[in-house]
BALOBA-1460 file (C-alpha; in Angstrom, 3 decimals):
// residues 129
<rec num="1" residu="m" x="-14.620" y="6.346" z="-12.308"/>
<rec num="2" residu="d" x="-12.461" y="8.011" z="-15.145"/>
<rec num="3" residu="w" x="-8.655" y="7.131" z="-15.976"/>
<rec num="4" residu="e" x="-7.102" y="9.965" z="-14.758"/>
<rec num="5" residu="n" x="-9.103" y="9.859" z="-10.932"/>
<rec num="6" residu="f" x="-8.084" y="5.735" z="-10.961"/>
<rec num="7" residu="s" x="-4.403" y="6.181" z="-12.013"/>
<rec num="8" residu="k" x="-4.126" y="8.868" z="-9.328"/>
<rec num="9" residu="y" x="-5.840" y="6.814" z="-6.673"/>
<rec num="10" residu="f" x="-3.888" y="3.630" z="-7.835"/>
<rec num="11" residu="k" x="-0.472" y="5.501" z="-7.241"/>
<rec num="12" residu="v" x="-1.328" y="7.212" z="-4.070"/>
<rec num="13" residu="q" x="-2.640" y="4.024" z="-2.703"/>
<rec num="14" residu="g" x="0.754" y="1.931" z="-3.561"/>
<rec num="15" residu="w" x="3.028" y="4.599" z="-2.048"/>
<rec num="16" residu="l" x="0.365" y="4.163" z="1.463"/>
<rec num="17" residu="i" x="0.827" y="0.247" z="0.910"/>
<rec num="18" residu="l" x="4.423" y="0.811" z="0.665"/>
<rec num="19" residu="l" x="4.721" y="3.149" z="3.632"/>
<rec num="20" residu="g" x="2.409" y="0.500" z="5.554"/>
<rec num="21" residu="f" x="4.611" y="-2.332" z="4.727"/>
<rec num="22" residu="g" x="7.764" y="-0.357" z="5.381"/>
<rec num="23" residu="l" x="6.576" y="0.620" z="8.813"/>
<rec num="24" residu="l" x="5.426" y="-2.928" z="10.027"/>
<rec num="25" residu="s" x="8.975" y="-4.262" z="8.920"/>
<rec num="26" residu="f" x="10.666" y="-1.282" z="10.334"/>
<rec num="27" residu="f" x="9.704" y="-2.341" z="13.813"/>
<rec num="28" residu="f" x="9.214" y="-6.052" z="13.519"/>
<rec num="29" residu="m" x="12.006" y="-7.435" z="11.198"/>
<rec num="30" residu="s" x="15.630" y="-7.040" z="10.749"/>
<rec num="31" residu="p" x="17.197" y="-3.850" z="8.996"/>
<rec num="32" residu="a" x="18.032" y="-5.954" z="5.827"/>
<rec num="33" residu="f" x="14.121" y="-7.268" z="5.352"/>
<rec num="34" residu="t" x="13.231" y="-3.801" z="5.898"/>
<rec num="35" residu="l" x="15.577" y="-2.300" z="3.160"/>
<rec num="36" residu="g" x="14.059" y="-5.350" z="1.035"/>
<rec num="37" residu="v" x="10.778" y="-4.053" z="1.601"/>
<rec num="38" residu="i" x="11.560" y="-0.494" z="0.296"/>
<rec num="39" residu="l" x="13.854" y="-1.201" z="-2.063"/>
<rec num="40" residu="g" x="11.479" y="-4.036" z="-3.649"/>
<rec num="41" residu="g" x="8.131" y="-1.415" z="-3.403"/>
<rec num="42" residu="l" x="10.194" y="1.513" z="-4.993"/>
<rec num="43" residu="i" x="11.358" y="-0.767" z="-7.737"/>
<rec num="44" residu="i" x="8.238" y="-2.078" z="-8.707"/>
<rec num="45" residu="i" x="6.195" y="1.208" z="-8.436"/>
<rec num="46" residu="a" x="8.829" y="2.571" z="-10.608"/>
<rec num="47" residu="n" x="8.532" y="0.041" z="-12.953"/>
<rec num="48" residu="f" x="4.456" y="0.160" z="-13.208"/>
<rec num="49" residu="n" x="4.765" y="3.812" z="-13.677"/>
<rec num="50" residu="v" x="7.207" y="3.416" z="-16.730"/>
<rec num="51" residu="m" x="5.122" y="0.739" z="-17.906"/>
<rec num="52" residu="q" x="1.788" y="3.147" z="-18.028"/>
<rec num="53" residu="a" x="4.161" y="5.791" z="-19.677"/>
<rec num="54" residu="t" x="4.827" y="3.573" z="-22.595"/>
<rec num="55" residu="l" x="1.276" y="2.102" z="-22.791"/>
<rec num="56" residu="r" x="0.152" y="5.886" z="-22.963"/>
<rec num="57" residu="g" x="2.483" y="6.752" z="-25.403"/>
<rec num="58" residu="a" x="1.541" y="4.156" z="-27.545"/>
<rec num="59" residu="f" x="-1.671" y="4.911" z="-28.303"/>
<rec num="60" residu="s" x="-3.350" y="8.554" z="-29.576"/>
<rec num="61" residu="p" x="-6.494" y="10.045" z="-28.134"/>
<rec num="62" residu="e" x="-8.363" y="8.504" z="-30.218"/>
<rec num="63" residu="g" x="-7.190" y="4.902" z="-29.863"/>
<rec num="64" residu="t" x="-5.294" y="4.222" z="-32.426"/>
<rec num="65" residu="m" x="-1.760" y="3.040" z="-32.257"/>
<rec num="66" residu="a" x="0.717" y="6.085" z="-32.250"/>
<rec num="67" residu="d" x="3.930" y="4.046" z="-32.110"/>
<rec num="68" residu="k" x="4.954" y="1.222" z="-34.039"/>
<rec num="69" residu="k" x="4.471" y="-2.648" z="-32.741"/>
<rec num="70" residu="s" x="8.140" y="-3.347" z="-32.662"/>
<rec num="71" residu="a" x="8.785" y="0.007" z="-30.807"/>
<rec num="72" residu="i" x="6.331" y="-1.061" z="-27.742"/>
<rec num="73" residu="v" x="7.530" y="-4.587" z="-27.781"/>
<rec num="74" residu="a" x="11.137" y="-3.388" z="-27.426"/>
<rec num="75" residu="k" x="10.273" y="-0.906" z="-24.968"/>
<rec num="76" residu="y" x="8.516" y="-3.488" z="-23.086"/>
<rec num="77" residu="y" x="11.559" y="-6.071" z="-23.367"/>
<rec num="78" residu="l" x="13.962" y="-3.483" z="-22.261"/>
<rec num="79" residu="r" x="12.101" y="-2.502" z="-19.216"/>
<rec num="80" residu="l" x="12.053" y="-6.116" z="-18.326"/>
<rec num="81" residu="a" x="15.669" y="-6.685" z="-18.864"/>
<rec num="82" residu="i" x="16.361" y="-3.843" z="-16.689"/>
<rec num="83" residu="l" x="14.232" y="-4.946" z="-13.661"/>
<rec num="84" residu="g" x="15.501" y="-8.433" z="-14.069"/>
<rec num="85" residu="i" x="19.277" y="-7.240" z="-13.581"/>
<rec num="86" residu="i" x="18.246" y="-4.875" z="-10.936"/>
<rec num="87" residu="i" x="16.547" y="-7.709" z="-9.013"/>
<rec num="88" residu="y" x="19.523" y="-10.017" z="-9.827"/>
<rec num="89" residu="i" x="22.119" y="-7.577" z="-8.265"/>
<rec num="90" residu="l" x="19.729" y="-7.283" z="-5.236"/>
<rec num="91" residu="a" x="19.196" y="-10.772" z="-4.773"/>
<rec num="92" residu="t" x="22.892" y="-11.792" z="-5.052"/>
<rec num="93" residu="t" x="24.142" y="-9.059" z="-2.712"/>
<rec num="94" residu="e" x="23.863" y="-9.486" z="1.092"/>
<rec num="95" residu="w" x="22.429" y="-5.960" z="1.287"/>
<rec num="96" residu="v" x="18.528" y="-7.065" z="1.554"/>
<rec num="97" residu="d" x="16.651" y="-10.137" z="2.809"/>
<rec num="98" residu="i" x="15.015" y="-11.953" z="-0.363"/>
<rec num="99" residu="a" x="12.030" y="-12.340" z="1.368"/>
<rec num="100" residu="g" x="11.525" y="-8.689" z="2.180"/>
<rec num="101" residu="l" x="12.461" y="-7.957" z="-1.428"/>
<rec num="102" residu="i" x="9.665" y="-10.185" z="-2.603"/>
<rec num="103" residu="s" x="7.038" y="-8.827" z="-0.069"/>
<rec num="104" residu="g" x="8.128" y="-4.807" z="-1.545"/>
<rec num="105" residu="l" x="7.803" y="-6.393" z="-5.259"/>
<rec num="106" residu="s" x="4.279" y="-7.516" z="-4.364"/>
<rec num="107" residu="i" x="2.878" y="-4.221" z="-3.498"/>
<rec num="108" residu="v" x="1.323" y="-3.543" z="-7.258"/>
<rec num="109" residu="v" x="-0.484" y="-6.921" z="-6.398"/>
<rec num="110" residu="v" x="-1.914" y="-6.301" z="-3.282"/>
<rec num="111" residu="n" x="-3.002" y="-2.889" z="-4.643"/>
<rec num="112" residu="i" x="-4.751" y="-4.577" z="-7.399"/>
<rec num="113" residu="v" x="-6.323" y="-6.809" z="-4.935"/>
<rec num="114" residu="i" x="-7.752" y="-4.215" z="-2.919"/>
<rec num="115" residu="l" x="-8.720" y="-2.262" z="-5.642"/>
<rec num="116" residu="g" x="-10.649" y="-5.145" z="-7.001"/>
<rec num="117" residu="i" x="-12.273" y="-6.000" z="-3.451"/>
<rec num="118" residu="r" x="-13.087" y="-2.224" z="-3.071"/>
<rec num="119" residu="f" x="-14.904" y="-2.364" z="-6.781"/>
<rec num="120" residu="a" x="-16.897" y="-5.662" z="-6.050"/>
<rec num="121" residu="i" x="-17.859" y="-4.428" z="-2.539"/>
<rec num="122" residu="k" x="-19.362" y="-1.055" z="-4.110"/>
<rec num="123" residu="t" x="-20.922" y="-3.013" z="-7.421"/>
<rec num="124" residu="s" x="-22.535" y="-5.200" z="-5.094"/>
<rec num="125" residu="s" x="-24.099" y="-2.619" z="-3.025"/>
<rec num="126" residu="g" x="-25.509" y="-0.991" z="-6.203"/>
<rec num="127" residu="e" x="-22.683" y="2.002" z="-5.705"/>
<rec num="128" residu="t" x="-21.277" y="3.296" z="-9.168"/>
<rec num="129" residu="v" x="-17.855" y="2.632" z="-9.223"/>
């Protein structure tokens, strides 16, 4: 599977997982939990997309470094600091349930686990990935 198709598949699957988590929490949990799931999912998907854009911009098509290492590290820490501030604000206010926020923030991890299982099944059955 080439990177463009994989990236598109990963993004679509992430949104579908967020939709599934959001719908389940909407029907079975409190509104604060549901808001936590949705905001956590949106935050982590945005964070993942920004990280991907930073890494893509860091390397040229030939695989060499396009940006300086210090710029890449600075962007990494800036992204991490902004993410930390947003999560801190949400965690300290009473708008969202912490467990819901953590559930939403786990969407990318769930997506990676699902893809890993899918690739392992395809590989063990002899299919090309």
